[in-house]
C-alpha positions in Angstrom: 38.2 34.4 -14.9 40.4 32.0 -16.7 39.3 28.5 -17.6 41.0 25.2 -18.9 39.9 24.2 -22.5 38.3 20.8 -21.5 35.8 22.5 -19.0 33.2 23.1 -22.0 30.0 21.6 -20.1 29.8 24.7 -17.8 27.3 27.5 -17.9 28.3 31.0 -18.4 27.2 33.3 -15.9 26.9 37.5 -15.1 26.4 39.1 -11.8 23.2 41.3 -12.2 22.9 43.1 -9.2 23.3 40.8 -6.5 22.2 37.7 -8.4 23.9 35.6 -10.9 22.2 35.1 -14.2 22.9 32.1 -16.6 23.6 33.3 -20.1 24.7 30.4 -22.2 27.0 27.4 -22.3 30.8 27.8 -22.1 30.8 25.7 -25.5 29.2 28.9 -27.4 31.9 30.9 -26.6 34.8 30.3 -29.2 38.3 32.1 -28.6 38.4 35.6 -30.6 34.9 35.3 -31.4 31.8 37.4 -29.3 28.5 36.1 -28.7 25.1 38.5 -27.9 23.0 37.5 -25.2 19.6 39.3 -24.0 19.6 40.2 -20.2 16.0 40.1 -18.6 15.8 43.9 -18.5 16.2 44.1 -22.4 19.7 45.1 -22.4 22.5 43.1 -24.7 25.7 41.7 -23.5 28.8 40.6 -25.5 30.6 37.9 -24.3 34.2 36.8 -25.2 36.7 34.1 -24.4 40.3 34.4 -25.0 42.7 32.1 -26.2 43.6 31.8 -22.7 40.2 30.9 -21.6 39.8 34.2 -19.9 36.2 35.2 -20.0 35.0 39.1 -20.5 31.3 40.7 -20.6 30.3 44.0 -21.8 27.6 46.2 -23.0 26.9 45.0 -26.7 25.7 48.7 -27.8 28.5 50.6 -29.7 28.0 53.9 -27.8 29.1 55.8 -31.1 26.3 54.6 -33.2 23.7 53.2 -31.0 23.9 49.7 -32.7 24.0 46.4 -30.9 27.3 45.1 -32.5 30.3 45.0 -30.2 29.6 41.2 -30.0 30.6 41.0 -33.7 33.7 43.1 -33.3 37.3 42.2 -33.7 39.6 41.0 -30.6 43.0 42.1 -29.9 45.5 43.6 -27.4 46.8 46.8 -26.9 49.5 47.5 -24.5 48.9 44.1 -23.0 45.0 44.8 -22.6 42.5 42.8 -24.2 40.3 44.9 -26.5 37.2 44.7 -28.8 37.0 46.9 -32.0 33.5 47.9 -33.1 32.7 46.3 -36.5 31.4 50.0 -37.4 33.6 52.9 -36.8 36.3 50.7 -35.4 36.7 52.5 -31.8 38.3 50.0 -29.3 37.1 49.1 -25.8 39.0 47.5 -23.1 37.4 44.3 -22.2 38.1 44.5 -18.6 37.3 48.3 -17.9 34.9 49.1 -20.8 37.2 52.3 -21.5 37.3 53.3 -25.0 41.1 53.4 -26.0 40.2 55.8 -28.7 38.2 58.6 -26.7 39.0 58.7 -23.0 35.5 60.5 -22.4 33.8 57.3 -23.3 33.1 54.0 -21.2 30.7 50.9 -21.7 29.5 49.0 -18.8 31.4 45.7 -17.9 30.1 42.6 -16.4 31.5 40.2 -13.6 31.2 36.7 -15.6 32.2 33.5 -14.3 31.6 30.0 -15.7 29.9 27.2 -13.2 
């Protein structure tokens, strides 16, 4: 989902099963920086907003270390695909698919996200 810069009074929601769960205000997301949020089942999600206003939500847990740190990773693009690099071992994860760009056998969960 892509948002105009002036739509800052919106709430960020994730689809969990069949329902939408409100996570935070859009104003909490700054382009290029991640935010971690706790889900009702105890998992953590990492939320990102790119410079074009597009929103992404992925699992916050780094599968290589088990640490909940992906929200603190560096964002970028590789072959036109947005990614976040883990701040620990630097593996890159595609923000749209969850696929690890450095190890094709590893994938993290992604979530449908919207602003309402």
